[in-house]
Legacy VTK file of the C-alpha trace (Angstrom):
# vtk DataFile Version 3.0
C-alpha trace
ASCII
DATASET POLYDATA
POINTS 285 float
-26.794 -33.376 5.243
-27.383 -29.875 4.347
-24.929 -28.010 1.838
-24.009 -25.444 4.452
-22.966 -28.046 6.771
-21.150 -29.744 4.052
-19.437 -26.579 3.094
-18.810 -26.035 6.796
-16.895 -29.419 7.187
-14.981 -28.679 4.048
-13.837 -25.363 4.858
-12.707 -27.085 8.461
-10.781 -29.573 6.809
-9.264 -27.067 4.660
-7.931 -25.292 7.457
-6.610 -28.159 9.342
-4.817 -29.507 6.371
-3.089 -26.096 5.896
-2.091 -25.837 9.445
-0.718 -29.236 9.547
1.263 -28.456 6.440
2.687 -25.202 7.710
3.595 -27.198 10.979
5.375 -29.802 9.092
7.199 -27.418 7.009
8.147 -25.584 10.277
9.517 -28.768 11.801
11.401 -29.907 8.869
13.370 -26.621 8.667
14.144 -26.402 12.352
17.383 -28.517 12.185
18.740 -26.543 9.256
17.948 -23.332 11.183
19.452 -24.586 14.354
23.127 -24.934 12.321
22.794 -21.075 11.310
23.861 -18.009 13.321
20.810 -16.070 11.941
18.948 -14.097 14.319
15.332 -14.885 14.834
14.038 -12.285 12.691
15.772 -13.657 9.950
14.483 -17.030 10.497
11.061 -15.734 10.745
11.372 -13.898 7.531
12.794 -17.239 5.740
9.766 -19.158 6.785
7.147 -16.453 6.428
4.274 -18.591 5.018
4.992 -21.689 7.162
4.746 -19.317 10.174
1.665 -17.233 8.915
0.045 -20.824 8.344
1.226 -22.117 12.340
0.241 -19.221 13.861
-2.956 -18.709 11.897
-2.326 -14.684 11.652
-1.511 -12.552 8.880
0.122 -9.274 9.820
-0.444 -6.537 7.437
1.163 -2.793 7.580
-1.394 -0.380 6.410
-1.145 3.506 6.146
-4.640 4.432 7.897
-4.858 7.894 6.312
-4.861 6.606 2.739
-8.298 7.314 1.441
-9.999 4.673 -0.331
-6.756 2.437 0.089
-6.509 1.807 3.906
-8.442 4.343 5.528
-9.384 4.501 9.111
-12.689 6.816 9.684
-11.713 8.988 12.516
-15.411 8.962 13.998
-16.118 4.940 13.588
-12.528 3.830 13.691
-13.830 1.384 10.935
-10.971 0.699 8.079
-12.039 0.806 4.471
-10.365 0.844 1.102
-9.642 -1.772 -1.624
-6.450 -3.106 0.097
-8.350 -3.636 3.288
-10.738 -5.790 1.411
-7.627 -7.341 -0.593
-5.771 -8.166 3.034
-9.195 -9.575 4.317
-9.528 -11.647 0.905
-5.696 -13.041 1.119
-6.452 -13.932 4.888
-9.514 -15.639 3.761
-7.388 -17.780 0.902
-4.924 -18.644 3.502
-7.248 -19.480 6.016
-5.962 -17.353 8.827
-6.830 -14.235 10.505
-5.740 -10.626 9.467
-4.061 -8.385 11.934
-3.604 -4.757 10.675
-0.441 -3.005 11.781
-0.458 1.139 11.294
2.389 2.048 9.162
3.519 4.905 6.976
5.266 5.444 4.001
8.101 7.149 6.223
8.176 3.896 8.213
7.494 1.539 5.589
11.333 -0.077 5.129
11.840 -0.431 8.560
8.447 -1.816 9.534
8.731 -4.630 6.654
12.427 -5.247 7.094
12.345 -5.224 10.953
9.427 -7.988 11.081
6.753 -5.660 12.282
4.294 -6.975 9.547
4.597 -9.964 7.138
3.523 -7.779 4.289
2.685 -3.876 3.379
-0.623 -3.683 1.517
-1.385 -0.072 1.218
-0.597 0.708 -2.470
3.192 0.890 -2.345
4.607 2.590 -5.099
7.458 0.691 -6.868
10.228 3.230 -6.952
14.041 2.334 -7.572
14.941 3.314 -3.883
12.372 1.053 -2.504
13.362 -1.911 -4.897
16.859 -1.696 -3.111
15.428 -2.664 0.174
12.094 -4.403 -0.505
10.556 -7.120 -2.803
7.282 -6.339 -4.738
4.223 -8.449 -5.991
2.938 -7.501 -9.658
1.072 -4.347 -9.617
-2.377 -4.092 -8.931
-2.798 -0.237 -9.335
-1.027 2.644 -11.487
-1.260 6.084 -10.854
0.019 9.315 -12.206
0.850 12.353 -10.241
-1.625 14.975 -9.593
-1.620 18.238 -7.826
-3.871 19.926 -5.306
-3.955 23.849 -4.838
-6.470 26.099 -3.187
-9.547 27.462 -4.858
-8.003 31.252 -4.015
-4.797 30.488 -5.406
-4.222 32.630 -8.452
-0.771 31.515 -9.298
-1.585 27.893 -10.429
-4.444 27.463 -12.938
-3.095 24.603 -15.022
-0.259 21.985 -14.618
2.447 24.281 -16.518
1.839 27.069 -14.073
3.593 24.724 -11.289
7.065 24.538 -12.128
7.841 28.555 -12.327
9.798 30.777 -10.408
8.038 31.875 -7.267
6.117 28.656 -7.090
6.331 26.382 -3.897
5.642 22.683 -4.118
4.916 20.757 -0.991
5.415 16.781 -0.781
5.440 14.650 2.079
8.433 12.994 3.330
8.882 9.319 2.468
6.501 9.497 -0.385
7.193 8.522 -4.290
6.481 12.133 -4.798
9.590 13.345 -2.969
12.239 12.105 -5.206
10.347 12.658 -8.249
9.790 16.293 -7.730
13.284 16.734 -6.719
14.390 15.447 -10.134
11.373 17.254 -12.211
11.335 20.567 -10.718
13.617 22.868 -12.348
12.227 26.544 -11.450
9.779 25.845 -8.460
10.832 25.624 -4.770
10.521 22.199 -3.071
8.752 22.167 0.439
9.122 18.471 2.218
6.844 18.116 5.222
7.481 15.309 7.400
3.556 14.330 7.294
0.766 14.314 4.507
-1.223 16.776 6.908
1.381 19.453 7.305
1.752 19.674 3.369
-2.137 20.187 3.166
-1.842 22.978 5.858
1.031 24.758 3.947
-1.350 24.824 0.906
-4.461 25.787 3.075
-2.448 28.300 4.471
-0.674 29.934 1.407
2.557 29.089 2.362
2.727 26.863 -0.577
0.817 26.732 -3.598
0.285 22.973 -4.214
1.008 19.800 -3.030
1.498 16.659 -5.092
-0.242 13.311 -4.665
-1.796 10.463 -6.531
-5.354 9.664 -7.877
-6.495 7.729 -4.818
-5.646 10.548 -2.616
-6.600 13.359 -4.680
-10.498 11.871 -4.645
-10.375 12.632 -0.782
-10.177 16.226 -1.394
-12.500 16.445 -4.201
-15.045 14.852 -1.960
-14.213 16.436 1.329
-12.143 19.664 1.089
-14.296 22.511 -0.142
-11.166 24.790 -0.088
-9.276 22.319 -2.477
-8.815 22.332 -6.359
-7.709 19.523 -8.397
-4.989 20.215 -10.995
-4.121 17.361 -13.432
-1.358 16.966 -15.761
-1.881 17.513 -19.628
-0.585 14.030 -20.656
1.376 11.580 -18.677
3.558 12.969 -16.290
5.060 10.379 -14.005
3.120 7.007 -13.744
3.906 4.523 -10.868
2.824 1.236 -10.373
1.516 0.190 -6.776
1.884 -3.209 -5.082
2.403 -5.303 -1.981
5.848 -5.142 -0.446
7.636 -7.648 1.626
11.095 -8.075 2.913
13.551 -9.791 0.556
14.969 -13.148 1.107
11.819 -15.285 1.126
11.131 -16.237 -2.669
7.983 -18.702 -1.541
6.268 -16.063 0.367
6.852 -13.682 -2.575
5.318 -16.054 -5.002
2.282 -16.881 -2.979
1.377 -13.311 -2.690
2.108 -12.970 -6.550
-0.410 -15.585 -6.955
-3.058 -14.099 -5.042
-2.708 -10.940 -6.967
-3.186 -12.783 -10.196
-6.141 -14.650 -8.924
-8.094 -11.731 -7.642
-7.369 -9.955 -11.064
-8.487 -12.983 -12.808
-11.495 -13.643 -10.690
-12.869 -10.204 -10.631
-12.359 -9.297 -6.714
-9.761 -6.397 -7.496
-11.866 -4.878 -10.255
-15.013 -5.220 -7.975
-13.174 -3.760 -5.187
-11.831 -1.039 -7.080
-15.320 -0.039 -8.587
-16.640 0.182 -4.833
-13.819 2.991 -4.392
-14.032 4.705 -7.580
-10.603 3.379 -8.476
-11.249 1.658 -11.640
-9.525 3.923 -13.745
-6.147 2.920 -12.260
-6.434 -0.781 -11.870
-3.531 -2.412 -13.332
-4.761 -4.864 -16.264
LINES 1 286
285 0 1 2 3 4 5 6 7 8 9 10 11 12 13 14 15 16 17 18 19 20 21 22 23 24 25 26 27 28 29 30 31 32 33 34 35 36 37 38 39 40 41 42 43 44 45 46 47 48 49 50 51 52 53 54 55 56 57 58 59 60 61 62 63 64 65 66 67 68 69 70 71 72 73 74 75 76 77 78 79 80 81 82 83 84 85 86 87 88 89 90 91 92 93 94 95 96 97 98 99 100 101 102 103 104 105 106 107 108 109 110 111 112 113 114 115 116 117 118 119 120 121 122 123 124 125 126 127 128 129 130 131 132 133 134 135 136 137 138 139 140 141 142 143 144 145 146 147 148 149 150 151 152 153 154 155 156 157 158 159 160 161 162 163 164 165 166 167 168 169 170 171 172 173 174 175 176 177 178 179 180 181 182 183 184 185 186 187 188 189 190 191 192 193 194 195 196 197 198 199 200 201 202 203 204 205 206 207 208 209 210 211 212 213 214 215 216 217 218 219 220 221 222 223 224 225 226 227 228 229 230 231 232 233 234 235 236 237 238 239 240 241 242 243 244 245 246 247 248 249 250 251 252 253 254 255 256 257 258 259 260 261 262 263 264 265 266 267 268 269 270 271 272 273 274 275 276 277 278 279 280 281 282 283 284
């Protein structure tokens, strides 16, 4: 019998074993669950790994406008980015299909805690506010904050020009940059836009001097926006670790995802993906 056939049989048997394991775990938990008054969403969250294995589907929340992370090409509608690849790798490791669910940083907490997805995989920054509501794997990326201004802007030439009287700094609502800049800015005016595109338009129109972003998103502008110019901090300004987020209350699911992150770091899948999307400088070692 040929090796390809042997491999196919081995893969099929492994998937059957995972399916049966999840099914048994789910049925064993039903009597205990029946005695509780928890709503269906709580029951699902408390048995997420078993449910994923039983239904053979992993729901992954993404932000489809996150360049090189989870980006949907507006022309082809194809998804690409390091966390698209990592989600597919996770699905392969679990032996299940992956279903992508559109989300955003503004909707992140609601989408995860209200069971619209099993995990959020779009380089979610670990912030104190999010840690109150979500649980995180170990980080897979770490980024500082960067600024984008227009090439015609005469006010902002270097980082020290940003926090000055008369400067207007735009941030997107719900992103980690909103609370950070609220705390750090002393002289400049903070403008909070309801979408990332709105903050960009404020800078392009001249109503704002800069908008704040991270390393991956800044690369989109360096590659595609001829009007934009990058302003980098002189040193470390405010680094943030990025990870995958889940709803609280399911230690087994979080542990399985944390093992996945350890695996892709160790076997080189994370680094290889980062190199494809020019994110190697921010890979968490």
